[in-house]
Structure formats: C-alpha cells, structure tokens
C-alpha positions in Angstrom: 61.6 106.4 42.2 64.1 106.6 44.9 62.7 110.1 45.6 59.3 108.8 45.6 59.2 105.4 47.3 61.4 106.4 50.2 59.4 109.5 51.2 56.4 107.4 50.9 57.8 104.7 53.3 59.2 107.4 55.7 55.9 109.1 55.8 54.2 106.0 56.7 56.5 105.1 59.5 56.7 108.5 60.9 53.1 108.9 61.4 52.6 105.2 62.6 55.1 106.0 65.4 53.1 108.9 66.7 49.7 107.7 65.7 47.1 108.2 68.4 44.9 105.3 69.4 41.2 106.2 69.1 38.2 104.3 70.3 37.1 103.1 66.8 36.2 99.8 65.2 39.0 97.4 65.3 37.7 95.9 61.9 36.7 97.9 59.0 33.2 98.1 57.7 32.3 98.3 53.9 34.0 101.3 52.1 33.4 102.8 48.7 35.6 105.5 47.0 37.5 107.1 44.5 41.2 107.8 43.6 43.4 109.5 41.1 46.4 107.4 39.6 49.6 107.6 37.7 51.0 104.5 35.8 54.6 104.2 34.4 54.9 101.7 31.7 58.4 103.0 30.6 60.6 102.8 33.8 60.4 99.1 34.4 61.1 98.4 30.7 64.1 100.5 30.8 65.5 98.5 33.8 65.2 95.4 31.6 67.1 97.0 28.8 69.8 98.5 30.9 70.5 98.1 34.9 68.5 99.1 37.7 71.5 101.2 38.8 71.6 103.3 35.7 67.8 103.8 35.6 68.2 104.9 39.3 70.9 107.6 38.2 68.9 108.8 35.2 66.1 109.8 37.5 63.3 108.4 35.1 61.3 107.5 38.2 60.1 111.0 38.7 59.8 112.1 35.2 56.1 112.8 34.8 56.1 112.9 30.9 56.5 109.0 31.1 53.2 108.6 33.2 49.7 107.9 32.0 47.1 109.3 34.4 43.7 107.7 35.4 41.2 107.2 38.1 39.9 104.3 40.2 36.7 103.2 41.8 37.2 101.4 44.8 35.6 99.0 47.3 37.3 98.3 50.5 36.4 95.8 53.5 38.1 94.5 56.5 38.8 90.8 56.9 40.4 90.7 60.1 41.8 93.4 62.4 44.9 93.7 60.3 44.1 92.4 56.8 41.9 94.1 54.3 40.4 93.1 50.9 39.9 95.7 48.2 38.4 95.6 44.7 38.9 98.3 42.1 38.3 99.4 38.6 41.1 101.6 37.0 40.5 103.7 34.1 43.7 104.6 32.2 44.2 107.4 29.7 46.9 105.8 27.7 47.8 104.5 24.1 50.2 101.8 25.5 50.0 98.5 23.7 52.5 95.7 22.7 50.5 94.5 19.7 50.7 97.5 17.5 47.0 98.3 17.9 46.1 100.8 20.5 43.3 103.0 21.7 43.3 106.2 24.1 41.8 104.5 27.0 42.5 101.1 28.9 40.5 99.2 31.6 41.8 97.5 34.5 40.1 95.3 37.3 42.1 94.2 40.4 41.4 92.3 43.5 44.1 92.7 46.3 44.8 91.7 50.0 46.4 94.3 52.3 48.3 93.4 55.5 48.5 96.1 57.9 51.2 96.8 60.5 48.6 98.0 63.2 45.0 97.5 63.8 42.4 100.3 62.9 42.7 101.8 66.4 45.6 104.0 64.9 45.2 106.8 62.8 48.1 106.2 60.4 48.9 102.8 59.4 51.2 101.5 56.9 50.4 98.2 54.8 51.7 95.7 52.2 49.7 94.7 49.1 49.5 91.6 47.0 46.9 90.8 44.5 45.8 89.9 41.0 44.5 92.2 38.1 43.8 92.1 34.5 43.7 95.1 31.9 43.2 95.5 28.2 46.0 97.4 26.3 45.0 97.8 22.6 43.0 94.7 21.6 44.6 92.3 24.2 43.7 91.5 27.9 46.8 90.6 30.0 46.7 89.6 33.7 49.3 91.0 36.1 50.0 91.0 39.9 50.1 94.3 41.9 52.7 94.1 44.6 53.6 97.1 46.8 53.3 99.3 49.9 50.9 101.8 51.0 49.4 103.8 54.0 46.1 104.5 55.3 44.8 107.5 57.4 41.8 106.8 59.5 39.4 109.7 60.1 37.0 108.7 62.8 36.3 105.3 61.4 34.2 107.0 58.7 36.6 108.2 56.1 39.9 106.7 54.9 42.6 108.2 52.9 44.9 105.6 51.0 48.1 106.2 49.4 49.8 103.3 47.4 52.8 102.5 45.2 52.8 99.3 43.5 55.1 97.3 41.1 52.8 95.5 38.8 54.3 92.1 37.5 52.9 91.2 34.1 52.2 87.3 33.8 52.7 87.5 30.0 55.6 89.7 28.9 54.5 89.3 25.1 51.2 91.1 25.7 52.1 93.3 28.6 55.2 94.9 30.2 55.8 95.2 34.1 54.8 98.9 35.3 54.7 101.3 38.2 51.5 102.4 39.7 50.8 105.4 42.1 47.6 106.1 43.7 45.9 108.5 46.2 42.2 108.6 47.1 39.7 108.3 49.8 36.6 105.9 50.8 33.6 106.5 52.9 32.2 103.9 55.3 28.8 102.6 54.1 28.3 100.1 56.9 25.6 100.8 59.4 26.8 102.0 62.7 26.2 99.8 65.6 23.6 101.1 68.1 25.3 101.3 71.6 23.1 99.7 74.4 21.9 102.0 77.1 23.8 101.9 80.1 22.0 100.3 82.9 22.3 101.9 86.4 22.2 99.8 89.4 21.5 101.3 92.7 24.5 100.9 95.1 23.5 99.9 98.5 24.8 101.8 101.3 27.5 99.7 103.2 29.1 100.4 106.4 32.9 100.9 106.1 34.8 98.1 107.9 36.7 99.2 111.0 40.6 99.6 110.9 41.7 100.6 114.4 45.5 101.1 113.7 44.9 102.8 110.2 47.3 100.5 108.3 44.9 99.6 105.6 44.1 96.2 106.9 40.6 95.9 108.6 40.4 94.5 112.0 38.6 91.4 110.9 41.7 90.5 108.8 44.5 92.1 111.1 46.6 90.0 113.2 48.0 92.8 114.9 44.8 95.2 115.0 46.4 97.7 117.5 49.8 98.1 116.0 50.4 99.7 112.5 51.8 97.1 110.1 51.9 95.8 106.5 49.1 94.1 104.4 51.6 91.3 103.3 52.1 90.3 107.0 48.2 90.6 107.7 48.7 94.0 109.5 51.7 93.2 111.7 54.9 95.2 111.4 58.4 94.2 110.2 60.7 96.7 112.0 64.2 95.5 110.4 62.6 95.1 106.9 63.8 91.3 106.5 60.6 89.9 105.4 59.9 88.2 108.8 57.2 90.0 110.8 58.1 91.2 114.3 55.8 88.6 115.9 57.8 85.7 114.5 61.2 87.5 114.3 63.6 86.2 117.0 65.9 89.4 116.0 63.3 92.1 115.3 65.8 94.9 115.4 68.4 93.2 113.2 68.0 92.3 109.6 68.2 88.6 109.0 66.9 85.7 107.0 63.6 83.7 107.2 65.6 80.4 107.6 67.0 81.7 110.8 63.7 83.1 112.1 64.7 86.7 111.1 68.3 86.5 112.7 71.5 86.8 110.6 73.6 83.9 109.5 75.4 82.8 112.7 79.3 82.9 113.1 79.7 80.1 115.8 83.5 80.3 116.1 83.6 84.3 115.7 86.1 84.4 113.0 84.1 86.7 110.8 83.1 83.9 108.3 79.4 82.9 108.7 78.6 79.3 109.2 77.2 78.8 105.9 80.6 79.6 104.2 82.7 78.4 107.0 84.3 74.9 106.3 85.4 74.9 110.0 82.5 76.5 111.8 83.7 75.5 115.2 87.3 76.6 115.0 88.4 80.3 114.4 90.2 80.7 111.0 90.6 83.1 108.3 88.4 84.0 105.2 91.0 82.9 102.5 90.9 79.5 103.8 87.0 79.4 104.1 87.0 79.9 107.8 89.6 77.4 108.8 93.0 78.1 110.2 96.1 78.5 108.1 97.2 74.9 107.5 100.4 73.4 108.8 101.1 70.5 106.3 104.1 69.1 108.0 102.5 69.5 111.5 105.7 71.2 112.9 103.9 74.2 114.6 104.8 76.5 111.7 101.9 77.3 109.5 102.4 76.9 105.6 102.4 80.7 105.0 105.4 81.1 107.3 106.9 77.7 106.7 109.8 77.8 104.2 109.7 73.9 104.1 105.9 73.3 104.4 106.4 69.5 103.6 109.3 69.0 106.1 108.9 69.4 109.9 111.4 71.7 111.3 111.9 74.3 114.1 110.3 77.5 114.2 113.7 79.2 114.8 114.7 77.6 111.3 111.6 79.1 109.7 110.0 75.5 109.8 113.0 73.8 107.9 114.9 70.9 109.3 118.4 71.8 110.5 121.2 70.2 108.3 123.2 67.7 110.4 126.4 69.4 111.7 128.7 66.5 110.6 127.3 66.8 107.1 127.8 70.6 107.0 131.5 70.1 108.1 132.0 67.4 105.2 130.9 69.6 102.6 132.8 72.6 103.9 136.0 70.5 104.0 135.2 69.4 100.4 134.5 73.0 99.3 138.1 73.9 100.4 139.3 71.4 98.0 137.9 72.6 94.8 140.7 73.8 92.4 140.5 75.4 89.1 143.3 76.0 86.3 144.4 79.7 87.0 142.3 82.3 85.3 139.9 79.7 84.0 136.7 77.8 85.1 138.1 74.4 84.2 138.0 72.1 87.3 141.3 70.4 88.2 141.3 66.5 88.6 142.3 66.9 92.1 138.9 68.5 92.8 137.1 65.4 91.8 137.3 63.3 95.1 135.9 66.4 97.2 133.0 66.8 94.7 132.3 63.2 94.7 131.9 63.3 98.4 129.4 66.1 98.2 127.4 64.4 95.4 127.2 61.3 97.7 125.9 63.4 100.8 123.4 65.0 98.4 122.1 61.6 97.2 121.8 60.3 100.6 119.2 62.9 101.5 116.8 63.7 98.7 115.4 66.8 100.6 118.7 68.5 100.8 119.3 71.6 98.7 122.6 73.2 97.7 123.7 76.7 97.0 127.0 77.0 95.1 128.7 80.3 95.3 131.8 81.4 93.3 134.3 84.0 94.5 137.6 85.7 93.2 140.3 87.8 94.8 140.5 91.6 93.6 143.3 90.9 91.0 142.0 92.1 87.7 138.6 94.0 87.1 135.2 93.1 88.0 134.4 92.9 84.3 136.6 89.7 84.5 136.3 88.4 88.0 132.4 88.6 88.0 131.8 86.2 85.1 134.7 84.2 86.1 133.2 83.3 89.5 129.7 82.6 87.9 131.4 80.2 85.4 133.3 78.4 88.2 130.1 77.9 90.2 128.4 76.5 87.2 131.1 74.3 86.5 130.7 72.8 90.0 126.9 72.5 89.5 127.6 70.6 86.2 130.0 68.2 87.8 127.6 67.3 90.7 124.7 66.9 88.0 126.9 64.5 86.1 127.3 62.4 89.2 123.4 62.1 89.5 122.5 65.1 91.6 119.1 66.7 90.4 119.8 70.1 88.9 116.5 71.4 90.4 118.1 70.8 94.0 121.0 73.2 93.2 121.6 76.7 92.2 124.6 78.5 91.2 125.9 82.2 91.4 128.9 84.2 91.1 130.0 87.3 93.3 133.3 88.2 91.9 135.5 90.0 94.5 132.6 91.6 96.4 132.7 89.4 99.5 136.4 88.7 100.5 137.1 86.7 103.7 140.8 87.6 103.9 143.1 90.7 103.1 143.7 90.9 99.5 146.9 92.7 100.0 148.7 89.5 100.9 149.2 86.3 98.8 147.7 84.1 101.5 144.6 86.4 101.7 144.1 86.3 97.8 144.4 82.5 97.9 141.6 82.3 100.6 139.5 84.6 98.7 139.6 82.6 95.5 137.0 80.1 96.6 133.7 78.1 96.0 131.4 78.0 98.9 128.9 75.0 99.4 125.8 76.0 101.5 123.3 73.2 102.5 119.7 73.8 103.4 116.1 72.5 103.1 
C-alpha cells in the first residue's frame, strides 16, 4: 500500500501546486458517473493478525490477487465551494463472507462528504472523504465507514475525473472485516448551464480633458502649484530635498529635514555634533559619550574625570588631579622605612621594627584617603632566584603587619624588586646595607 497511497497523495499535491485557475463555477452542479474499483478484504485483516510493520514489509498492499474488482454508479453534487456530497452504488464481484455462506456478487451503498483543499476554480484538487455505507456479504448486511483521500480533475466544469483510496472501517467485526477500496472514475455535469445576461452598452459621453499646465498629473483645478511640476501627494507642489515637506512649507528646501522642524534638520545649538534631541546639555558644548555634556569633573579641581587619577579628591593638575601628600608626613614615613629590619636571609620582621611601623600605621589611619606602596629591595649577594622572592616576601610582611594594626589592605600594595634597583654601590659593605631596604611610598 505504501507504493500506492504515497504516489496518489504526491500526484494530488503536485498537480494542486501547478493547477491553473479557470473561470468555472465555484460550486459543482449535479454530476452522475461511473467508476471501476478494487476492494482488498485481506490486507487489513492481516494487519490485525500480525503487525502493520510486517504487512508493510510483505508488500501485500500491491498484490492484486488479493483484490476483488467491481464498478460503481455515482451521483455527485457540490454543497459549498469546498465541500461535496456523493452517493454511490458499488457492485463487487467477490465471494467474501464471514458467516460461511457466500455468493459471487455483493451490493454496497454509500453516502459521503468530501472536503476539498481548493475550490472548483482549480483543475486538480485533493480532498478528504468521510461517510457511511452498508453492504451485503453472503447472507448478511453490514454497515461500515469509508475514510480516505482522493483527487478530482476538473475539465471545463463539465467532466470530472475522480481518484480515491479509502480505508473502510466495519462497524460490526463479527459480520464484516475492515477493507481497502480503490477507485477511478468520471462524472458528467447534468445541471442546466446558466444563461449569461447580454452585456449592456452605454454610450460614453465626450468630456473635455481637464487642464494640467505643468504636466505633473495634477489638474490645475486641484494643483496648489499649477506652474511648477510637483507631486500629487503635495497637491502638485515639489519637494526638492525629499524630506516629506513641500518646498512651499519647507524652511530648508535644499536640506533634508523633519516635519516637526518645518523641513530643517534637528538643530545642534551648542555645535558639539550632538543634536538637541539627544543632547542632555544642549547649550554647553560636550562630547557624544556623555550625551552632549562636557566630560565631568566630580571633585571640581579643574581636571576632568577621564584625566584625573583621583576623581573624588581635589588636587592640582600637575599632580594628575590628586592631592599632594604633606611633606612632613612623607618625611616621617621615609624615616620609619629606614628603621625596618629583618632577620638575615629571611622575611621575619625584627621586634625593633615595630615602633617605626606603628608610626606608619598611625599616619595611614589619620587620613583614610592615603594609599601606600611597599617596595622590597635586596643587595646583589646571592642570585635573583633567591633575592627576588625574598624581597617580595619582606614587602608582604610589612603589609601584613600594617594590616594587623588596622590599616585596610585595599589601601596598600606590596611588590619585590630583588637587586634590580640599587641606591648604593654593592661592592662595599655600606652600600649593600643601604640596598637591603624597604621603601614606603605614599600617594592618593
């Protein structure tokens, strides 16, 4: 059946996609016709006995030895432009029966509704079928429901060819099995054709063409600019810049603008390149990234926030907008830095460093805006592999001590430079002593 149902469906859909619309009746008339049929009582029964998948594989669908042939007399009539009714008598040459008694011929009567995809203006048209029927098989009559698909071919609204494939569901399985039904036939229209009314001819009065002086398609009586070629949407007046404002009302007729500005572009009062509708400071020149306002200066120190390294603390421009650390505080911290001592070869602070570091902590707590950079240095004794991490650990030890004294860690940073930045000659003992140091640098 797969080889039969699918081609029929594809046939219907293919022709429906290319069907040509004809000027024929939208609703069928009354049709009578004849078809030849094939009925398969075996395949659906096999489906019940095994499985649909097995029956599909066996290919019983197209084995014609399992089919009983017959004919139909048909009556067909349109109900709406997409729904038809049909009544048919089927004569089937078969000895099929479920009650043991059989004959060589069965009678069937069916009434069905057919829902079409398209109206009858199309040559090829697929449809769905549902109905009721009754047939005698042997000595019994049994009702069933024909359900299926089909396609009609409309030839000039007079002749119709119908192709159908139905699954006929038995209402009483004890009397009658489900079965498959195939049909192809034709019908002829027996309705009387409607007579077309004669076309009445009305003499056309001769009317003088209205005058259009500027030839713009707008007659002078309706043209607000009868001597200048324009556009119909502006009553015959031109719109040179194409901004939707006719030249007669456009204050900037050669520059494209907006209706709300009388045909002129959006103004930029302060000339900063940001138009007034987007400019939050329309009277003060600014920059686009601040919506037309100047770059802000939060601390009002004359250095804008983009250049100010301390945007929340006022300071001189020479110091990048940051306050200058008081000289006496710098001196105190520098002196304290010279009195930071470690156990030789380690990052362990000696107790005699505590007083100096306590002074630094006190100065830091006096001014919450102060920041401290702690830099560790060594002499060149040993290798960089040893000196670099040692200098960094010593700087971190100082940071940890100050943190323990209440200085917020976020205000400090520590780094080690090993022997890379000497301040004295490493060839002398005094020079090496000076190079082994921790520098404390204050800033804002």
